[in-house]
C-alpha positions in Angstrom: -17.0 -5.1 -27.5 -16.7 -5.9 -23.8 -19.6 -8.0 -22.3 -20.3 -10.6 -19.7 -22.6 -13.5 -20.8 -23.8 -16.5 -19.0 -22.7 -19.5 -21.1 -24.8 -22.6 -21.4 -24.7 -25.6 -23.7 -27.3 -23.9 -25.8 -25.4 -20.6 -26.6 -21.9 -22.0 -26.3 -21.4 -22.4 -30.0 -22.5 -18.8 -30.7 -21.2 -16.9 -27.7 -17.8 -18.7 -27.5 -16.7 -20.7 -30.6 -18.1 -18.3 -33.2 -17.3 -15.2 -31.2 -13.7 -16.4 -30.7 -13.0 -16.3 -34.5 -13.0 -12.5 -34.2 -11.6 -12.0 -30.7 -10.6 -14.5 -28.0 -13.2 -15.2 -25.3 -12.4 -15.8 -21.7 -14.5 -18.6 -20.2 -14.8 -18.6 -16.4 -16.0 -21.8 -14.6 -17.3 -20.9 -11.2 -19.5 -22.0 -8.3 -21.5 -20.2 -5.7 -20.4 -22.9 -3.2 -16.7 -21.6 -3.3 -16.2 -18.2 -1.8 -13.3 -17.2 -4.1 -15.4 -17.4 -7.2 -17.6 -14.4 -6.5 -14.8 -11.8 -6.1 -12.8 -13.4 -8.9 -15.8 -13.2 -11.2 -16.2 -9.5 -10.3 -12.5 -8.8 -11.0 -12.7 -10.5 -14.4 -15.8 -8.5 -15.2 -13.9 -5.3 -14.5 -11.0 -6.5 -16.7 -13.3 -7.4 -19.4 -14.4 -3.8 -19.6 -11.0 -2.2 -19.3 -9.3 -4.6 -21.6 -12.3 -5.0 -24.0 -13.1 -8.6 -24.2 -16.0 -11.0 -23.8 -16.2 -12.9 -20.4 -18.3 -16.0 -20.7 -19.4 -17.4 -17.2 -20.2 -21.1 -16.9 -22.0 -22.0 -13.6 -20.7 -25.3 -12.3 -23.7 -25.5 -10.0 -26.0 -26.0 -13.0 -26.2 -29.7 -13.9 -27.1 -28.8 -17.5 -23.6 -27.5 -17.9 -22.0 -30.7 -17.0 -21.2 -31.4 -20.7 -19.2 -28.2 -21.0 -17.4 -28.9 -17.6 -16.4 -32.3 -18.9 -15.4 -31.1 -22.3 -13.1 -28.4 -20.8 -11.8 -30.9 -18.2 -12.3 -28.5 -15.4 -10.5 -29.7 -12.3 -11.2 -26.9 -9.9 -12.9 -23.6 -9.6 -12.4 -20.7 -10.4 -10.8 -21.7 -13.6 -10.5 -19.6 -16.8 -10.1 -21.0 -20.3 -9.1 -18.5 -23.0 -10.7 -19.7 -26.3 -9.2 -18.2 -29.5 -10.2 -19.3 -33.0 -12.3 -22.1 -31.5 -9.3 -23.6 -29.6 -8.2 -23.4 -26.0 -5.3 -21.1 -26.0 -4.6 -20.8 -22.2 -5.9 -22.2 -19.0 -5.7 -20.1 -15.8 -6.3 -22.3 -12.7 -7.0 -20.9 -9.3 -7.1 -17.3 -8.1 -4.2 -15.1 -9.4 -3.4 -11.6 -8.1 -4.8 -8.9 -10.3 -1.5 -7.8 -12.0 -0.5 -11.4 -12.7 -4.0 -12.1 -14.1 -3.8 -9.0 -16.4 -0.4 -10.1 -17.6 -1.7 -13.5 -18.6 -4.7 -12.0 -20.3 -2.7 -9.2 -22.1 -1.4 -11.9 -24.5 -4.8 -12.0 -26.0 -6.5 -8.7 -25.2 -5.4 -5.2 -25.6 -7.7 -2.2 -24.8 -8.6 0.4 -27.4 -6.5 2.9 -25.5 -3.5 0.6 -25.5 -3.9 -0.1 -29.2 -4.0 3.7 -29.9 -0.9 4.2 -27.8 0.9 1.4 -29.6 -0.1 2.9 -33.0 1.3 6.2 -31.9 4.6 4.8 -30.6 4.9 2.8 -33.9 4.5 5.9 -36.0 7.1 7.7 -34.0 9.5 4.8 -34.1 9.1 4.7 -37.9 9.7 8.5 -37.9 6.3 9.1 -39.5 5.8 12.3 -37.5 3.4 13.8 -40.0 1.0 11.0 -39.1 1.7 11.0 -35.4 1.2 14.7 -34.7 -2.5 14.9 -35.8 -3.2 11.8 -33.8 -1.5 13.3 -30.7 -3.3 16.6 -31.1 -6.7 14.8 -31.1 -5.8 12.6 -28.2 -4.5 15.5 -26.1 -7.9 17.4 -26.6 -9.4 14.5 -24.7 -6.6 14.0 -22.2 -4.5 17.3 -22.0 -2.8 16.2 -18.8 -1.8 12.7 -20.0 1.9 12.5 -19.4 2.5 9.5 -21.7 0.9 11.4 -24.6 2.9 14.5 -23.8 6.1 12.5 -23.9 5.2 11.2 -27.3 4.2 14.8 -28.4 7.7 15.9 -27.4 9.3 13.1 -29.3 7.3 13.9 -32.4 8.0 17.6 -32.2 11.7 16.8 -31.8 11.5 14.6 -34.9 10.0 17.4 -36.8 12.8 19.7 -35.8 10.7 21.9 -33.4 13.2 21.9 -30.5 11.5 24.8 -28.8 8.2 23.1 -28.6 9.9 19.9 -27.4 11.7 21.9 -24.7 8.4 23.6 -23.7 6.7 20.2 -23.3 9.6 18.4 -21.5 10.2 21.2 -19.1 6.8 20.6 -17.5 7.6 17.1 -16.3 8.4 16.7 -12.6 10.0 14.0 -10.5 6.6 12.8 -9.5 5.8 11.8 -13.1 6.4 8.2 -14.2 7.9 9.5 -17.4 10.3 12.0 -15.7 13.5 10.1 -16.4 12.6 9.7 -20.1 11.6 13.4 -20.3 14.8 14.5 -18.6 16.9 12.4 -21.0 15.1 13.9 -24.0 15.6 17.3 -22.6 19.3 16.6 -22.4 19.3 15.5 -26.0 18.1 18.9 -27.1 21.7 20.2 -26.9 22.7 17.6 -29.5 19.9 18.7 -31.8 21.0 22.3 -31.4 24.6 21.4 -32.2 23.5 19.2 -35.1 21.5 22.1 -36.6 24.6 24.4 -36.8 25.9 25.3 -40.2 29.5 25.9 -41.5 31.2 24.3 -38.5 35.0 25.1 -38.4 37.9 23.2 -36.9 38.8 19.5 -36.8 37.5 18.8 -33.2 34.4 20.9 -33.8 33.6 18.9 -37.0 34.0 15.6 -35.2 31.8 16.7 -32.3 29.2 18.1 -34.8 29.0 14.7 -36.7 28.8 12.8 -33.4 25.9 15.0 -32.3 24.1 14.2 -35.6 24.6 10.5 -34.9 23.1 10.9 -31.4 20.1 12.8 -32.9 19.4 9.9 -35.3 19.7 7.6 -32.3 22.7 5.8 -33.7 24.0 5.9 -30.1 26.8 3.4 -30.5 28.4 5.3 -33.4 27.9 8.6 -31.5 29.6 7.2 -28.3 32.5 5.8 -30.3 32.9 9.2 -32.1 32.8 11.1 -28.8 35.3 8.6 -27.3 37.7 9.0 -30.2 37.5 12.8 -29.8 38.1 12.5 -26.0 41.2 10.4 -26.6 42.6 12.9 -29.2 41.5 16.1 -27.3 40.3 15.4 -23.8 40.3 19.1 -22.8 38.7 20.4 -26.0 35.9 22.8 -25.3 35.9 22.2 -21.6 35.9 18.4 -22.0 32.8 18.4 -24.2 33.3 14.9 -25.5 33.4 13.4 -22.1 30.2 15.5 -21.0 28.5 14.3 -24.2 29.2 10.6 -23.3 27.9 11.1 -19.8 24.8 12.7 -21.2 24.2 9.7 -23.5 24.7 7.3 -20.6 21.9 9.2 -18.8 19.7 8.9 -21.9 20.3 5.2 -22.3 20.0 4.4 -18.6 22.5 2.7 -16.3 21.5 -0.9 -17.3 21.8 -0.4 -21.1 24.6 -2.5 -22.6 26.1 0.5 -24.5 26.3 2.4 -21.1 28.2 -0.5 -19.6 30.5 -0.9 -22.6 31.4 2.7 -23.2 31.6 3.7 -19.5 34.3 1.0 -19.2 36.1 2.3 -22.3 35.9 5.9 -21.0 37.2 4.9 -17.5 40.1 3.0 -19.2 41.1 6.1 -21.3 40.8 8.4 -18.3 43.2 6.5 -16.2 45.8 5.5 -18.8 
């Protein structure tokens, strides 16, 4: 549980060493004589709440703390020592910008909210949608407008085969949302799911296209891209150039920097201009 405690030689063993066996403790060495220490201590206090960790503050102005200062070999203030399992795991010297400080601390501390989000993402990645959906429903009761949760809800619905629900959720994202590109990509994948759900597909090209869509739905994107490319080579004009359009859609899903986008865009361009 997050808290800020004044650390002295008397409570050091309990508040830092013993406490760090369960969760790392951040120990801040500061002094009222240095103007940077006050705002930095306040920032760390805020982070201890949002990231859920104990912040121990050692006053370097108190002579009785000299033993701690010497033991930690403090060279300047403010200085943060992360103690994990009784050992110094990291030393953060000087004043870091908030985002950089958070990045350093995130190696050791994750908020309850972040842990819940990670558990959800892991359940969906493992295709354990039956576990993920109840968790999402409960979370969305508390935060119905949370776009990150809504995106996960769409993914879980898609995994359960409920394309209509997924479409309903994804259609509500706007360009102002951080998750818009991902939502747009998933929305584009709905066509693959619709095609993969078809029964009794007839015709050589249609069967190849159908199987490639199934590969895309299972997120075997490289195999899907190769299958679409093969179809494009054999029948570039089939169904209005459907194979090429499918590849372009997958490039959008993967993003412009993905290695598969680079690889198969080059292959597609080569085939188009032979």
